[in-house]
C-alpha positions in Angstrom: 82.0 162.8 50.1 83.4 160.0 51.8 87.5 160.3 53.3 89.9 157.7 53.5 92.5 159.1 56.7 94.5 157.1 58.8 92.8 153.7 58.1 89.6 154.8 58.3 86.6 155.7 55.7 85.1 158.8 57.3 82.3 161.5 56.2 83.9 165.0 54.4 83.2 166.9 57.8 84.3 164.3 60.2 87.8 163.5 58.1 90.1 166.9 59.9 93.9 166.5 60.5 95.4 168.1 63.4 96.6 172.1 62.9 99.9 170.8 64.9 100.3 168.1 61.9 103.6 169.4 59.9 101.9 168.7 56.3 100.1 171.7 57.8 103.1 174.0 59.5 105.4 173.4 56.7 104.3 171.4 53.8 106.4 168.9 55.2 105.0 165.9 52.4 104.1 164.7 49.5 101.1 163.7 47.4 100.3 162.2 44.3 97.3 162.8 41.9 96.1 160.4 39.8 92.8 159.1 37.1 90.6 156.7 37.8 89.0 154.8 35.1 86.9 151.8 34.9 87.4 151.9 38.8 91.3 151.2 38.6 94.0 153.7 39.1 95.5 154.4 36.2 99.3 153.5 36.3 99.2 153.4 39.7 102.9 151.2 39.7 104.5 154.4 38.4 102.7 156.6 40.9 103.3 154.4 43.6 107.1 154.2 43.0 107.5 157.7 42.8 105.6 158.0 46.1 107.7 155.4 47.7 110.8 157.0 46.3 109.9 160.6 48.2 108.9 159.2 51.3 112.1 157.6 51.3 114.2 160.6 50.4 112.4 162.5 53.8 112.4 159.5 55.5 108.6 159.3 56.0 107.3 155.8 56.3 104.3 154.9 54.3 102.0 153.4 57.0 100.2 151.0 54.8 101.8 148.3 52.2 101.5 148.8 48.7 98.6 146.1 48.6 96.6 147.0 51.2 96.9 151.1 50.2 95.5 149.6 46.3 93.0 147.8 48.5 92.3 151.0 50.2 92.0 153.5 47.0 89.5 150.7 44.8 86.9 150.4 48.0 86.9 154.5 48.4 86.3 154.4 44.3 83.1 151.9 45.5 82.0 153.7 48.4 82.3 157.1 46.5 79.7 155.5 43.2 83.1 157.4 41.3 84.3 155.1 38.8 85.5 158.0 36.8 87.2 160.4 39.0 91.0 161.7 39.9 92.1 160.5 43.1 94.0 162.9 45.3 96.7 160.5 47.6 99.0 162.9 50.7 101.3 161.7 52.6 102.3 163.5 55.7 105.3 163.2 58.6 102.2 164.2 60.7 102.5 165.4 63.8 105.7 166.2 66.2 107.7 168.9 68.1 107.3 172.4 67.6 110.6 173.6 65.0 111.6 172.1 62.1 113.3 169.3 63.7 111.5 166.1 62.2 112.1 164.5 65.8 109.0 162.6 67.6 106.9 162.8 64.2 106.6 158.7 63.8 103.0 158.4 63.4 102.2 159.8 59.4 98.8 160.8 58.3 97.5 159.1 55.5 94.4 161.0 53.6 93.0 160.2 50.0 90.1 162.2 48.3 88.2 161.7 45.2 87.4 164.3 42.8 85.2 164.7 39.6 86.9 164.3 36.4 88.1 167.5 34.8 85.2 168.7 32.0 86.8 168.1 28.5 89.4 165.1 29.8 88.4 163.0 27.2 87.8 165.8 24.1 90.9 167.4 22.4 91.3 170.6 24.6 93.7 173.4 23.3 95.1 176.2 26.4 96.1 179.6 26.3 99.0 179.7 28.0 101.3 182.6 29.9 104.3 183.3 31.1 104.6 183.4 34.8 107.6 185.7 36.9 108.3 182.8 39.3 111.1 180.9 39.2 112.5 177.2 39.5 116.1 176.7 40.7 117.6 174.5 37.7 119.3 171.2 38.9 117.1 171.0 42.5 116.8 167.7 43.3 114.2 168.4 45.2 112.2 169.4 42.6 112.0 165.2 41.3 109.8 164.8 44.4 106.3 165.7 44.2 106.3 167.3 47.7 103.1 169.7 49.3 105.2 172.4 48.9 103.7 173.8 45.7 104.2 178.3 46.4 106.0 178.3 42.8 103.3 176.8 41.0 100.5 178.4 43.3 102.0 181.8 42.7 102.2 180.9 38.5 99.1 180.0 38.6 97.6 182.5 40.0 99.2 184.7 37.2 97.4 182.5 34.7 94.0 183.0 36.6 94.9 187.1 36.6 95.6 186.8 33.1 92.5 184.9 32.0 94.6 182.2 30.6 94.4 178.4 31.3 97.7 177.8 32.4 101.4 179.0 33.2 105.1 178.1 31.9 107.6 178.2 34.4 111.2 179.3 33.9 114.1 178.2 35.5 117.3 179.9 36.6 118.8 179.5 33.7 116.1 181.0 31.6 115.1 178.3 30.6 111.0 177.3 30.2 110.7 174.3 31.6 107.0 173.2 32.8 103.2 174.1 33.6 102.3 174.6 37.0 100.4 172.0 36.7 102.4 169.5 33.9 105.3 169.1 32.1 106.3 170.9 28.8 106.6 169.4 25.1 107.2 170.7 22.2 107.6 169.6 17.8 111.2 171.1 16.7 111.7 169.8 12.8 109.8 166.8 13.4 111.3 165.7 16.6 109.2 165.7 19.8 111.0 167.6 22.7 110.8 168.1 26.1 113.1 169.9 29.2 115.5 167.3 31.0 114.8 166.8 34.7 118.2 168.6 35.5 116.0 171.7 34.2 114.5 171.2 38.0 111.2 169.7 36.9 108.9 167.1 38.3 109.1 163.5 36.7 105.4 163.4 35.7 103.7 160.1 35.0 102.1 161.5 31.9 105.4 163.0 30.5 106.9 159.1 31.0 103.7 157.8 29.4 104.6 160.2 25.9 108.1 159.4 26.2 107.0 155.9 26.2 104.3 156.7 23.2 106.7 158.4 21.0 109.1 155.1 21.1 106.1 152.6 20.8 105.1 154.8 17.7 108.9 155.3 16.4 108.4 159.1 16.6 112.0 161.0 17.1 112.4 162.2 20.6 114.4 164.2 23.0 115.2 166.1 26.0 116.1 169.6 25.0 116.1 173.5 26.3 114.0 176.3 25.1 113.2 179.9 25.9 109.2 181.4 25.6 110.8 183.9 23.0 111.4 180.0 20.8 107.9 178.5 21.5 106.1 180.2 19.0 108.6 178.8 15.9 108.0 175.7 16.7 105.8 173.2 14.9 103.7 172.8 18.4 103.2 172.8 21.9 101.4 170.6 24.4 101.2 170.1 27.8 101.0 166.5 29.4 99.2 166.0 32.9 97.8 163.3 34.8 94.7 164.5 35.2 94.2 165.4 31.5 96.5 163.6 29.4 97.5 165.2 26.2 96.7 169.2 26.0 97.7 171.2 22.9 98.6 174.7 23.5 98.0 177.3 21.1 98.7 180.5 22.8 101.4 181.7 24.3 101.4 185.7 26.2 98.9 186.2 23.4 100.6 185.0 20.5 99.4 182.0 18.2 101.4 178.7 18.5 101.5 176.2 15.7 99.2 173.2 15.6 101.4 170.0 14.9 99.4 166.5 14.0 101.9 164.7 16.3 100.4 166.6 19.2 96.9 164.7 17.7 98.6 161.6 17.4 100.0 160.9 21.0 97.2 162.4 22.1 94.6 159.6 20.3 97.2 156.9 21.3 97.0 158.4 25.0 93.9 158.0 25.0 93.5 154.7 23.6 96.2 153.5 26.1 93.6 154.6 28.8 90.9 152.4 27.3 93.4 149.4 26.8 94.2 149.3 30.4 90.5 149.5 31.9 88.5 146.3 32.9 86.7 146.2 29.4 89.5 146.6 27.5 92.0 144.1 29.1 95.2 144.7 31.4 94.8 146.3 34.7 96.5 149.2 35.7 97.7 151.0 32.6 100.5 148.0 31.7 
């Protein structure tokens, strides 16, 4: 595997980062995960916008311009011969003085890696969910940054693994279920597609924004709302949105069956159709 690290394309064994890097020491950094289709990143502009916003909040300088960064992504795809893959982009504050102060850390680390596309990403998928014990703070502004600090999500996913489930749902400090460890949550209630508001302490997922966009394009009513794990089995359907997988239907929660809504399949097909139209063979590039 060829890795992009700080302006160089390196063999995997050569791509190493200092043990004094603040990303390693404190999780002082950001990352983006996006799908590659037909050799191009899907919804590149939206992922880049979120990365730039996070970097501005953390006051981390992006070492490459957007155009140069995109060229590096395309070259990485070509060198690895992986036109359909998952791209992981990580930027940290780099090496600095010992301690929490960011003073002196003025050379950010930028790494990009490619990974095989998830199995089943282009087919209807139904997942078993569990409710995690970990809580996310409601009304937390930092939750809207895709930072390298992901301990709650790691612990939640570990709980799902231990239970033999596919994914875990997290509650916030208001006792509302708000998101999955690696995706945003949706449900269908009285024919309306619902999702928690950003103020509930969730990440503004790119796939989440696409689902809301599709609802508007298809004329499907949608709104931001709150719910609990106890209420989800009563809903007409439950699904997740992930950049790596698109729309994924949930079939159980804590061993209880969840209903299947035809709206979930409608949105999944529409999401996949948007991907097809965004590929070089299908028309406009980068999902627009």
